[in-house]
MDTraj code that builds the backbone (N, CA, C; nanometers):
import mdtraj as md
import numpy as np

residues = "MET PHE VAL THR PRO ALA TYR ALA GLU ASP ALA ALA ALA THR THR GLU THR ALA GLN ALA ALA ALA PRO ALA THR GLY GLY THR HIS THR GLU THR GLY THR HIS GLU GLY ALA GLY HIS VAL PHE PRO PRO PHE ASP GLN THR THR TYR ALA SER SER LEU LEU TRP LEU VAL VAL THR PHE GLY LEU PHE TYR VAL LEU MET GLN LYS VAL LEU ALA PRO ARG ILE ALA ASP ILE LEU GLY THR ARG HIS ALA ARG LEU ALA GLN ASP ILE ASP GLU ALA ALA ARG LEU LYS ALA GLU ALA ASP ALA ALA VAL GLU THR TYR GLU GLY GLU LEU ALA ALA ALA ARG ALA LYS ALA ASN ALA ILE GLY ALA THR ALA ARG ASP ALA ALA LYS THR LYS ALA GLU ALA ASP ARG ARG ALA ILE GLU ALA SER LEU ALA ALA THR LEU LYS SER ALA GLU ALA ARG ILE ALA GLU VAL LYS THR LYS ALA PHE ALA ASP VAL GLY ALA ILE ALA GLU GLU THR ALA SER ALA VAL VAL GLU GLN LEU ILE GLY GLY THR VAL ALA LYS ALA ASP ILE SER SER ALA VAL ALA SER ALA ASN VAL LYS ARG GLU GLY".split()
xyz = np.array([
    [22.2961, -4.0319, -6.6927],
    [22.2979, -3.9663, -6.8220],
    [22.3994, -4.0447, -6.8982],
    [22.3623, -4.0582, -7.0449],
    [22.4533, -4.1259, -7.1197],
    [22.5236, -4.0298, -7.2147],
    [22.6653, -4.0519, -7.2229],
    [22.7360, -3.9382, -7.2976],
    [22.8033, -4.0454, -7.4029],
    [22.8081, -3.9964, -7.5319],
    [22.8461, -4.0643, -7.6548],
    [22.9928, -4.0372, -7.6700],
    [23.0792, -4.1188, -7.7190],
    [23.2258, -4.0824, -7.7411],
    [23.2358, -3.9572, -7.8268],
    [23.1597, -3.9192, -7.9155],
    [23.1808, -3.8121, -7.9942],
    [23.1575, -3.6757, -7.9170],
    [23.0481, -3.6717, -7.8430],
    [23.0329, -3.5643, -7.7429],
    [23.1402, -3.5334, -7.6441],
    [23.1970, -3.6435, -7.5961],
    [23.3244, -3.6326, -7.5039],
    [23.4347, -3.5643, -7.5642],
    [23.4631, -3.6108, -7.6993],
    [23.5791, -3.5615, -7.7751],
    [23.5568, -3.4017, -7.7960],
    [23.4295, -3.3823, -7.8328],
    [23.4125, -3.2211, -7.8665],
    [23.4306, -3.1349, -7.7256],
    [23.3854, -3.1884, -7.6154],
    [23.3970, -3.1171, -7.4869],
    [23.5383, -3.1034, -7.4395],
    [23.6170, -3.1920, -7.4726],
    [23.7732, -3.1974, -7.4424],
    [23.8274, -3.0894, -7.5290],
    [23.8008, -3.0943, -7.6470],
    [23.8602, -2.9922, -7.7377],
    [23.8264, -2.8540, -7.7029],
    [23.7015, -2.8369, -7.6675],
    [23.6568, -2.6942, -7.6189],
    [23.7255, -2.6448, -7.5096],
    [23.7524, -2.7323, -7.4137],
    [23.8165, -2.7051, -7.2788],
    [23.9738, -2.6591, -7.3028],
    [24.0374, -2.7413, -7.3945],
    [24.1734, -2.7125, -7.4356],
    [24.1874, -2.5794, -7.4919],
    [24.0835, -2.5369, -7.5896],
    [24.0986, -2.4275, -7.6537],
    [24.0994, -2.3192, -7.5522],
    [23.9930, -2.3090, -7.4647],
    [23.9627, -2.1940, -7.3649],
    [24.0794, -2.1805, -7.2950],
    [24.1602, -2.2883, -7.2426],
    [24.2766, -2.2920, -7.1509],
    [24.3858, -2.2266, -7.2357],
    [24.3984, -2.2374, -7.3623],
    [24.5081, -2.1894, -7.4317],
    [24.4640, -2.0293, -7.4625],
    [24.3579, -1.9871, -7.4906],
    [24.3313, -1.8596, -7.4940],
    [24.3327, -1.7548, -7.3672],
    [24.3177, -1.8253, -7.2527],
    [24.3061, -1.7397, -7.1407],
    [24.4240, -1.6715, -7.0991],
    [24.5499, -1.7245, -7.1033],
    [24.6774, -1.6402, -7.0688],
    [24.6788, -1.5175, -7.1564],
    [24.6689, -1.5222, -7.2767],
    [24.6662, -1.4184, -7.3712],
    [24.5625, -1.3102, -7.3312],
    [24.4494, -1.3269, -7.3094],
    [24.3404, -1.2364, -7.2681],
    [24.3708, -1.1797, -7.1488],
    [24.4284, -1.2453, -7.0501],
    [24.4548, -1.1878, -6.9110],
    [24.5542, -1.0927, -6.9230],
    [24.6635, -1.1299, -7.0070],
    [24.7699, -1.0412, -7.0271],
    [24.7303, -0.9035, -7.0686],
    [24.6406, -0.9136, -7.1758],
    [24.5892, -0.7791, -7.2288],
    [24.5249, -0.7127, -7.1377],
    [24.4259, -0.7673, -7.0581],
    [24.3462, -0.6965, -6.9500],
    [24.4482, -0.6307, -6.8603],
    [24.5526, -0.6984, -6.8241],
    [24.6362, -0.6373, -6.7232],
    [24.7259, -0.5276, -6.7712],
    [24.7609, -0.5402, -6.8915],
    [24.8256, -0.4236, -6.9533],
    [24.7431, -0.3165, -6.9740],
    [24.6199, -0.3400, -7.0062],
    [24.5163, -0.2263, -7.0241],
    [24.4903, -0.1521, -6.9044],
    [24.4637, -0.2395, -6.7958],
    [24.4235, -0.1840, -6.6765],
    [24.5506, -0.0960, -6.6038],
    [24.6639, -0.1474, -6.6307],
    [24.7806, -0.0659, -6.5787],
    [24.7960, 0.0694, -6.6595],
    [24.7585, 0.0671, -6.7777],
    [24.7782, 0.1843, -6.8690],
    [24.6711, 0.2946, -6.8214],
    [24.5450, 0.2417, -6.7996],
    [24.4498, 0.3414, -6.7625],
    [24.4752, 0.3809, -6.6147],
    [24.5132, 0.3092, -6.5258],
    [24.5352, 0.3468, -6.3821],
    [24.6536, 0.4444, -6.3701],
    [24.7612, 0.4390, -6.4556],
    [24.8524, 0.5337, -6.4499],
    [24.8160, 0.6688, -6.4898],
    [24.7042, 0.6925, -6.5568],
    [24.6699, 0.8194, -6.6196],
    [24.5556, 0.8775, -6.5263],
    [24.5005, 0.8142, -6.4282],
    [24.3920, 0.8666, -6.3625],
    [24.4158, 0.9536, -6.2373],
    [24.3444, 1.0633, -6.2135],
    [24.3773, 1.1477, -6.1040],
    [24.2444, 1.1881, -6.0375],
    [24.2487, 1.1933, -5.8912],
    [24.1085, 1.2275, -5.8270],
    [24.0765, 1.3752, -5.8682],
    [23.9453, 1.3851, -5.8980],
    [23.9146, 1.5296, -5.9739],
    [23.9338, 1.6419, -5.8788],
    [23.9226, 1.6365, -5.7362],
    [23.9458, 1.7542, -5.6670],
    [24.0915, 1.8127, -5.6727],
    [24.1759, 1.6983, -5.6900],
    [24.3258, 1.7311, -5.6948],
    [24.3805, 1.7609, -5.8434],
    [24.2946, 1.7600, -5.9279],
    [24.3368, 1.7824, -6.0668],
    [24.3416, 1.9402, -6.0974],
    [24.4609, 1.9838, -6.1212],
    [24.4854, 2.1277, -6.1370],
    [24.4224, 2.1761, -6.2588],
    [24.3700, 2.1018, -6.3576],
    [24.3131, 2.1386, -6.4687],
    [24.1769, 2.1805, -6.4520],
    [24.1012, 2.1388, -6.3417],
    [23.9559, 2.1563, -6.3107],
    [23.9413, 2.2552, -6.2006],
    [24.0467, 2.3073, -6.1537],
    [24.0322, 2.4131, -6.0343],
    [23.9323, 2.5201, -6.0757],
    [23.9413, 2.5836, -6.1741],
    [23.8579, 2.6957, -6.2288],
    [23.7303, 2.6621, -6.2196],
    [23.6788, 2.5541, -6.2910],
    [23.5548, 2.5026, -6.3148],
    [23.4824, 2.4667, -6.1664],
    [23.5737, 2.3952, -6.0886],
    [23.5346, 2.3580, -5.9544],
    [23.4899, 2.4687, -5.8679],
    [23.5844, 2.5712, -5.8697],
    [23.5535, 2.6963, -5.8011],
    [23.4344, 2.7549, -5.8390],
    [23.4128, 2.7593, -5.9815],
    [23.2899, 2.8261, -6.0432],
    [23.1439, 2.7501, -5.9996],
    [23.1587, 2.6287, -6.0010],
    [23.0297, 2.5410, -5.9813],
    [23.0261, 2.5630, -5.8248],
    [23.1252, 2.5805, -5.7415],
    [23.1196, 2.5901, -5.5944],
    [23.0417, 2.7281, -5.5698],
    [23.0841, 2.8468, -5.6377],
    [23.0361, 2.9678, -5.6088],
    [22.8828, 2.9544, -5.6505],
    [22.8446, 2.8949, -5.7746],
    [22.7204, 2.8826, -5.8340],
    [22.6294, 2.8064, -5.7452],
    [22.6852, 2.7029, -5.6810],
    [22.5972, 2.6056, -5.6003],
    [22.5848, 2.6958, -5.4587],
    [22.6819, 2.7541, -5.4042],
    [22.6594, 2.8200, -5.2771],
    [22.5615, 2.9502, -5.3149],
    [22.5561, 3.0024, -5.4174],
    [22.4782, 3.1223, -5.4478],
    [22.3477, 3.0773, -5.4614],
    [22.3168, 2.9614, -5.5389],
    [22.1812, 2.8898, -5.5302],
    [22.1348, 2.8591, -5.4060],
    [22.2129, 2.7948, -5.3146],
    [22.1816, 2.7619, -5.1912],
    [22.1285, 2.8843, -5.1032],
    [22.2221, 2.9768, -5.1161],
    [22.2129, 3.0947, -5.0292],
    [22.0625, 3.1591, -5.0623],
    [22.0375, 3.1799, -5.2036],
    [21.9129, 3.2361, -5.2611],
    [21.7926, 3.1487, -5.1937],
    [21.8052, 3.0166, -5.2111],
    [21.7150, 2.9327, -5.1748],
    [21.6917, 2.9365, -5.0345],
    [21.7992, 2.9468, -4.9417],
    [21.7824, 2.9803, -4.7994],
    [21.7014, 3.1203, -4.7755],
    [21.7583, 3.2084, -4.8508],
    [21.6953, 3.3438, -4.8149],
    [21.5443, 3.3647, -4.8606],
    [21.5250, 3.2881, -4.9795],
    [21.3842, 3.3262, -5.0395],
    [21.2858, 3.2188, -4.9774],
    [21.3206, 3.0950, -4.9622],
    [21.2320, 2.9907, -4.9395],
    [21.2402, 2.9290, -4.7922],
    [21.3530, 2.8860, -4.7539],
    [21.3705, 2.8083, -4.6381],
    [21.3609, 2.9135, -4.5156],
    [21.4369, 3.0303, -4.5057],
    [21.4387, 3.1232, -4.3980],
    [21.3097, 3.1828, -4.3698],
    [21.2148, 3.2342, -4.4742],
    [21.0877, 3.2673, -4.4420],
    [21.0064, 3.1627, -4.3754],
    [21.0204, 3.0484, -4.4138],
    [20.9437, 2.9248, -4.3701],
    [20.9742, 2.9033, -4.2244],
    [21.1021, 2.9034, -4.1970],
    [21.1599, 2.8904, -4.0614],
    [21.1237, 2.9845, -3.9939],
    [21.1072, 3.1184, -4.0255],
    [21.0734, 3.2535, -3.9613],
    [20.9351, 3.2349, -3.9252],
    [20.8469, 3.1853, -4.0175],
    [20.7077, 3.1698, -3.9920],
    [20.6765, 3.0576, -3.8782],
    [20.7376, 2.9550, -3.8959],
    [20.7344, 2.8690, -3.7965],
    [20.7741, 2.8982, -3.6693],
    [20.8872, 2.9668, -3.6589],
    [20.9186, 3.0090, -3.5288],
    [20.8241, 3.1193, -3.4581],
    [20.7837, 3.2167, -3.5583],
    [20.6815, 3.3165, -3.5144],
    [20.5565, 3.2406, -3.4728],
    [20.5162, 3.1307, -3.5420],
    [20.3912, 3.0714, -3.4940],
    [20.4111, 3.0079, -3.3560],
    [20.5236, 2.9303, -3.3570],
    [20.5453, 2.8778, -3.2163],
    [20.5489, 2.9705, -3.1233],
    [20.6163, 3.0834, -3.1404],
    [20.6336, 3.1785, -3.0390],
    [20.4935, 3.2599, -2.9986],
    [20.4169, 3.2803, -3.1082],
    [20.2794, 3.3207, -3.0862],
    [20.1898, 3.2258, -2.9947],
    [20.2059, 3.1081, -3.0324],
    [20.1222, 2.9861, -2.9589],
    [20.1820, 2.9908, -2.8230],
    [20.3163, 2.9811, -2.7949],
    [20.3786, 2.9923, -2.6633],
    [20.3372, 3.1089, -2.5813],
    [20.3319, 3.2178, -2.6461],
    [20.2778, 3.3465, -2.5634],
    [20.1350, 3.3402, -2.5313],
    [20.0602, 3.2679, -2.6354],
    [19.9132, 3.2503, -2.6035],
    [19.9012, 3.1508, -2.4962],
    [19.9768, 3.0582, -2.4835],
    [19.9598, 2.9567, -2.3877],
    [20.0020, 2.9950, -2.2534],
    [20.1072, 3.0920, -2.2478],
    [20.1355, 3.1553, -2.1213],
    [20.0293, 3.2622, -2.0763],
    [19.9657, 3.3300, -2.1720],
    [19.8783, 3.4149, -2.1400],
    [19.7404, 3.3360, -2.0803],
    [19.7183, 3.2311, -2.1342],
    [19.6142, 3.1303, -2.0879],
    [19.6357, 3.0722, -1.9629],
    [19.7694, 3.0319, -1.9380],
    [19.8056, 2.9833, -1.8028],
    [19.7906, 3.0919, -1.7018],
    [19.8329, 3.2224, -1.7357],
    [19.8218, 3.3188, -1.6375],
    [19.6721, 3.3598, -1.6101],
    [19.5843, 3.3484, -1.7093],
    [19.4556, 3.3801, -1.6831],
    [19.3876, 3.2551, -1.6048],
    [19.4176, 3.1559, -1.6350],
    [19.3622, 3.0329, -1.5436],
    [19.4227, 3.0286, -1.3979],
    [19.5539, 3.0779, -1.3947],
    [19.5972, 3.0925, -1.2602],
    [19.5239, 3.2049, -1.1911],
    [19.4974, 3.3192, -1.2496],
    [19.4354, 3.4354, -1.1879],
    [19.2919, 3.3963, -1.1418],
    [19.2144, 3.3008, -1.2410],
    [19.0940, 3.2581, -1.2058],
    [19.0940, 3.1651, -1.0844],
    [19.2030, 3.0861, -1.0722],
    [19.2165, 2.9845, -0.9690],
    [19.2532, 3.0506, -0.8353],
    [19.3136, 3.1565, -0.8424],
    [19.3377, 3.2425, -0.7216],
    [19.2245, 3.3182, -0.6939],
    [19.1561, 3.3702, -0.7654],
    [19.0110, 3.4377, -0.7381],
    [18.9226, 3.3387, -0.6802],
    [18.9055, 3.2132, -0.7339],
    [18.8261, 3.1051, -0.6648],
    [18.8513, 3.0822, -0.5282],
    [18.9934, 3.0459, -0.5105],
    [19.0543, 3.0301, -0.3790],
    [19.0212, 3.1363, -0.2947],
    [19.0304, 3.2709, -0.3263],
    [19.0080, 3.3688, -0.2400],
    [18.8568, 3.3756, -0.2185],
    [18.7658, 3.3622, -0.3200],
    [18.6149, 3.3493, -0.2810],
    [18.5921, 3.2270, -0.1766],
    [18.6450, 3.1182, -0.2056],
    [18.6147, 3.0201, -0.1212],
    [18.6673, 3.0473, 0.0176],
    [18.7965, 3.1136, 0.0413],
    [18.8335, 3.1299, 0.1658],
    [18.7515, 3.2328, 0.2243],
    [18.6897, 3.3420, 0.1515],
    [18.6003, 3.4366, 0.2184],
    [18.4781, 3.3679, 0.2571],
    [18.4235, 3.2829, 0.1674],
    [18.2861, 3.2207, 0.2023],
    [18.3177, 3.1134, 0.3269],
    [18.4321, 3.0662, 0.3342],
    [18.4606, 2.9788, 0.4475],
    [18.4567, 3.0526, 0.5812],
    [18.5402, 3.1764, 0.5835],
    [18.5464, 3.2598, 0.6802],
    [18.4061, 3.3092, 0.7217],
    [18.3179, 3.3495, 0.6354],
    [18.1827, 3.4068, 0.6449],
    [18.1114, 3.2838, 0.7275],
    [18.1144, 3.1597, 0.6631],
    [18.0281, 3.0441, 0.7257],
    [18.0797, 3.0272, 0.8630],
    [18.2093, 3.0428, 0.8821],
    [18.2639, 3.0238, 1.0248],
    [18.2128, 3.1182, 1.1176],
    [18.2154, 3.2341, 1.0740],
    [18.1683, 3.3558, 1.1560],
    [18.0066, 3.3335, 1.1744],
    [17.9318, 3.2933, 1.0793],
    [17.7975, 3.2780, 1.0919],
    [17.7796, 3.1525, 1.1938],
    [17.8496, 3.0518, 1.1838],
    [17.8380, 2.9353, 1.2693],
    [17.8650, 2.9848, 1.4263],
    [17.9635, 3.0599, 1.4279],
    [17.9980, 3.1187, 1.5620],
    [17.8834, 3.2049, 1.6030],
    [17.8209, 3.2766, 1.5332],
    [17.7208, 3.3600, 1.5698],
    [17.5916, 3.2807, 1.6055],
    [17.5710, 3.1829, 1.5213],
    [17.4636, 3.0966, 1.5716],
    [17.4799, 3.0180, 1.6871],
    [17.5966, 2.9776, 1.7113],
    [17.6403, 2.9039, 1.8357],
    [17.6257, 3.0068, 1.9598],
    [17.6817, 3.1140, 1.9395],
    [17.6666, 3.2104, 2.0467],
    [17.5174, 3.2394, 2.0731],
    [17.4255, 3.2695, 1.9704],
    [17.2832, 3.3084, 1.9775],
    [17.2146, 3.1764, 2.0567],
    [17.2570, 3.0675, 2.0189],
    [17.1820, 2.9299, 2.0780],
    [17.2321, 2.9309, 2.2172],
    [17.3579, 2.9551, 2.2400],
    [17.4093, 2.9614, 2.3975],
    [17.3379, 3.0609, 2.4777],
    [17.3258, 3.1776, 2.4237],
    [17.2489, 3.2838, 2.4905],
    [17.0966, 3.2633, 2.5086],
    [17.0305, 3.1896, 2.3976],
    [16.8931, 3.1576, 2.4127],
    [16.8913, 3.0408, 2.5216],
    [16.9756, 2.9531, 2.5373],
    [16.9598, 2.8418, 2.6268],
    [16.9800, 2.8915, 2.7639],
    [17.0847, 2.9848, 2.7718],
    [17.1178, 3.0526, 2.9024],
    [16.9959, 3.1359, 2.9464],
    [16.9327, 3.2103, 2.8700],
    [16.8224, 3.2872, 2.8940],
    [16.7030, 3.1970, 2.9333],
    [16.6887, 3.0772, 2.8535],
    [16.5755, 2.9930, 2.8861],
    [16.5974, 2.9212, 3.0145],
    [16.7266, 2.9033, 3.0347],
    [16.7452, 2.8053, 3.1616],
    [16.7351, 2.9130, 3.2881],
    [16.7622, 3.0478, 3.2650],
    [16.7433, 3.1487, 3.3735],
    [16.5879, 3.1630, 3.3929],
    [16.5176, 3.1815, 3.2831],
    [16.3705, 3.1874, 3.2963],
    [16.3053, 3.0626, 3.3600],
    [16.3616, 2.9450, 3.3216],
    [16.3042, 2.8184, 3.3882],
    [16.3414, 2.8229, 3.5508],
    [16.4617, 2.8649, 3.5694],
    [16.5020, 2.8746, 3.7030],
    [16.4208, 2.9566, 3.8014],
    [16.4049, 3.0732, 3.7314],
    [16.3101, 3.1842, 3.8090],
    [16.1606, 3.1211, 3.8238],
    [16.1180, 3.0582, 3.7255],
    [15.9875, 3.0087, 3.7211],
    [15.9750, 2.9131, 3.8356],
    [16.0744, 2.8209, 3.8329],
    [16.0799, 2.7148, 3.9548],
    [16.0929, 2.7872, 4.0711],
    [16.1711, 2.8790, 4.0878],
    [16.1792, 2.9387, 4.2236],
    [16.0596, 3.0158, 4.2663],
    [15.9831, 3.0788, 4.1549],
    [15.8498, 3.1406, 4.1843],
    [15.7597, 3.0493, 4.2282],
    [15.7489, 2.9307, 4.1595],
    [15.6584, 2.8138, 4.1945],
    [15.6859, 2.7539, 4.3288],
    [15.8311, 2.7490, 4.3597],
    [15.8649, 2.6893, 4.4877],
    [15.8240, 2.7963, 4.6104],
    [15.8377, 2.9235, 4.5793],
    [15.8147, 3.0232, 4.6756],
    [15.6620, 3.0242, 4.7117],
    [15.5812, 3.0035, 4.5766],
    [15.4335, 3.0137, 4.6001],
    [15.3934, 2.9029, 4.6722],
    [15.4564, 2.7815, 4.6504],
    [15.4269, 2.6419, 4.7146],
    [15.4559, 2.6611, 4.8514],
    [15.5776, 2.7231, 4.8824],
    [15.6260, 2.7432, 5.0203],
    [15.5141, 2.8288, 5.1014],
    [15.4956, 2.9483, 5.0372],
    [15.4133, 3.0386, 5.1043],
    [15.2657, 2.9648, 5.1427],
    [15.2233, 2.8818, 5.0357],
    [15.0850, 2.8246, 5.0552],
    [15.1087, 2.7199, 5.1751],
    [15.2307, 2.6563, 5.1730],
    [15.2436, 2.5653, 5.2845],
    [15.2569, 2.6418, 5.4134],
    [15.3217, 2.7528, 5.4255],
    [15.3338, 2.8311, 5.5454],
    [15.1885, 2.8810, 5.5928],
    [15.1082, 2.9287, 5.4794],
    [14.9791, 2.9745, 5.5262],
    [14.8974, 2.8636, 5.5889],
    [14.8991, 2.7376, 5.5315],
    [14.8432, 2.6155, 5.5629],
    [14.8781, 2.5750, 5.7072],
    [15.0194, 2.5839, 5.7237],
    [15.0711, 2.5497, 5.8540],
    [15.0223, 2.6520, 5.9504],
    [15.0238, 2.7853, 5.9223],
    [14.9841, 2.8824, 6.0122],
    [14.8265, 2.8567, 6.0523],
    [14.7482, 2.8161, 5.9516],
    [14.6128, 2.7915, 5.9516],
    [14.5834, 2.6644, 6.0554],
    [14.6797, 2.5704, 6.0212],
    [14.6427, 2.4527, 6.1126],
    [14.7032, 2.4783, 6.2597],
    [14.8175, 2.5562, 6.2686],
    [14.8618, 2.5769, 6.3961],
    [14.7455, 2.6754, 6.4804],
    [14.6983, 2.7666, 6.4155],
    [14.5934, 2.8480, 6.4706],
    [14.4709, 2.7632, 6.5149],
    [14.4383, 2.6678, 6.4138],
    [14.3269, 2.5744, 6.4471],
    [14.3594, 2.4891, 6.5783],
    [14.4924, 2.4404, 6.5708],
    [14.5376, 2.3616, 6.6736],
    [14.5463, 2.4431, 6.8099],
    [14.5914, 2.5505, 6.8064],
    [14.5888, 2.6264, 6.9224],
    [14.4426, 2.6557, 6.9794],
    [14.3599, 2.6867, 6.8739],
    [14.2177, 2.6987, 6.9319],
    [14.1547, 2.5661, 6.9941],
    [14.1925, 2.4634, 6.9212],
    [14.1437, 2.3342, 6.9835],
    [14.2092, 2.3124, 7.1080],
    [14.3364, 2.3429, 7.1337],
    [14.4152, 2.3251, 7.2583],
    [14.3509, 2.4261, 7.3666],
    [14.3033, 2.5469, 7.3232],
    [14.2493, 2.6324, 7.4253],
    [14.1220, 2.5734, 7.4710],
    [14.0405, 2.5273, 7.3683],
    [13.9060, 2.4730, 7.4044],
    [13.9337, 2.3392, 7.4940],
    [14.0141, 2.2646, 7.4653],
    [14.0699, 2.1484, 7.5416],
    [14.1072, 2.1770, 7.6753],
    [14.1954, 2.2890, 7.6763],
    [14.2496, 2.3361, 7.8003],
    [14.1221, 2.3799, 7.9021],
    [14.0410, 2.4712, 7.8481],
    [13.9289, 2.5143, 7.9234],
    [13.8286, 2.3951, 7.9735],
    [13.8026, 2.3015, 7.8797],
    [13.7294, 2.1922, 7.9348],
    [13.7910, 2.1080, 8.0436],
    [13.9289, 2.0917, 8.0087],
    [14.0018, 2.0314, 8.1227],
    [14.0055, 2.0969, 8.2528],
    [14.0247, 2.2189, 8.2389],
    [14.0413, 2.3214, 8.3685],
    [13.8994, 2.3205, 8.4325],
    [13.7826, 2.3200, 8.3647],
    [13.6581, 2.3131, 8.4166],
    [13.6326, 2.1968, 8.4915],
    [13.6697, 2.0807, 8.4187],
    [13.6631, 1.9332, 8.4831],
    [13.7592, 1.9342, 8.6260],
    [13.8697, 1.9996, 8.6129],
    [13.9593, 1.9754, 8.7411],
    [13.9043, 2.0575, 8.8408],
    [13.8479, 2.1810, 8.8233],
    [13.7913, 2.2677, 8.9180],
    [13.6838, 2.2085, 8.9819],
    [13.6057, 2.1447, 8.8943],
    [13.4838, 2.0790, 8.9498],
    [13.5354, 1.9627, 9.0586],
    [13.6251, 1.8907, 8.9995],
    [13.6777, 1.7812, 9.0826],
    [13.7376, 1.8311, 9.2195],
    [13.8023, 1.9515, 9.2148],
    [13.8786, 2.0017, 9.3292],
    [13.7655, 2.0566, 9.4214],
    [13.6881, 2.1476, 9.3685],
    [13.6107, 2.2389, 9.4566],
    [13.4693, 2.1682, 9.4804],
    [13.4340, 2.0913, 9.3822],
    [13.3091, 2.0314, 9.3911],
    [13.1975, 2.1225, 9.3387],
    [13.2376, 2.2288, 9.2526],
    [13.1301, 2.3160, 9.2106],
    [13.1746, 2.3426, 9.0716],
    [13.0911, 2.4308, 9.0077],
    [13.1245, 2.4924, 8.8615],
    [13.1757, 2.6262, 8.8889],
    [13.2509, 2.6576, 8.7702],
    [13.3157, 2.7935, 8.7714],
    [13.2587, 2.8620, 8.6331],
    [13.2564, 2.9733, 8.6278],
    [13.2024, 3.0471, 8.5040],
    [13.2978, 3.0106, 8.3966],
    [13.2495, 2.9973, 8.2836],
    [13.3156, 2.9707, 8.1601],
    [13.4163, 3.0873, 8.1255],
    [13.3684, 3.2167, 8.1438],
    [13.4469, 3.3208, 8.1156],
    [13.5699, 3.3282, 8.1981],
    [13.5715, 3.2920, 8.3237],
    [13.6771, 3.2968, 8.4054],
    [13.7811, 3.1978, 8.3653],
    [13.7345, 3.0698, 8.3250],
    [13.8166, 2.9754, 8.2800],
    [13.8895, 3.0053, 8.1465],
    [13.8106, 3.0638, 8.0609],
    [13.8809, 3.1053, 7.9306],
    [13.9823, 3.2064, 7.9642],
    [13.9473, 3.3075, 8.0555],
    [14.0352, 3.4206, 8.0937],
    [14.1673, 3.3546, 8.1467],
    [14.1645, 3.2448, 8.2396],
    [14.2744, 3.1911, 8.3036],
    [14.3546, 3.1151, 8.2066],
    [14.2948, 3.0500, 8.1013],
    [14.3607, 2.9681, 8.0019],
    [14.4422, 3.0706, 7.9091],
    [14.3659, 3.1686, 7.8821],
    [14.4498, 3.2609, 7.7950],
    [14.5612, 3.3385, 7.8549],
    [14.5589, 3.3621, 7.9866],
    [14.6734, 3.4250, 8.0548],
    [14.7785, 3.3170, 8.0712],
    [14.7545, 3.2016, 8.0795],
    [14.8490, 3.0980, 8.0930],
    [14.9156, 3.0796, 7.9480],
    [14.8353, 3.0972, 7.8505],
    [14.8993, 3.1005, 7.7062],
    [14.9927, 3.1954, 7.6896],
    [14.9511, 3.3212, 7.7457],
    [15.0278, 3.4470, 7.7042],
    [15.1640, 3.4254, 7.7748],
    [15.1523, 3.4005, 7.9044],
    [15.2953, 3.3752, 7.9807],
    [15.3802, 3.2466, 7.9170],
    [15.3150, 3.1488, 7.8649],
    [15.3973, 3.0330, 7.8016],
    [15.4591, 3.0937, 7.6853],
    [15.3945, 3.1668, 7.6087],
    [15.4544, 3.2144, 7.4736],
    [15.5607, 3.3287, 7.4957],
    [15.5335, 3.4054, 7.6071],
    [15.6320, 3.5096, 7.6442],
    [15.7520, 3.4427, 7.6985],
])
top = md.Topology()
chain = top.add_chain()
for i, resn in enumerate(residues, 1):
    res = top.add_residue(resn, chain, resSeq=i)
    for name in ("N", "CA", "C"):
        top.add_atom(name, md.element.get_by_symbol(name[0]), res)
traj = md.Trajectory(xyz[None], top)
């Protein structure tokens, strides 16, 4: 930047003038500030404003009291009443739900007890039915076995009778043959049958 000699001289003169005027102005401000500071008092401690301060305090407190009494207090009371009613309603609802839950639990326990009793009855009935059926089957099997045994005994008796009859006939034929060999003659069949029968009676006795 280019500075001309004339501009430099003007700037220097302006700076000297400002430095010369500064002490006088500063002194004036200092004196003025000192004068004003010496006469200033904090308003609450100023005795000349006690009455007006108390008056405004009473007016302000009265207005605040009226505001509280007419506006804020009713609203607060309404809010508290609403919350109290809602709380009471919630408590009643909780009590109702608890009563319903207790009733449901009681009903469930009753139904469970009834189901257990029914299951026990069904089990007992099934056991009795199975026992009765087993007893009937046992009796049927015993009757079948008795019938089979009786039939077998009858067949055995029949076979035995037939065998004894065959034995008697064989004995008669044998006796007749033996007698013919011994005495060289024949013997009456009735006599041989009587002798064989007497021998069988003695043997059985």
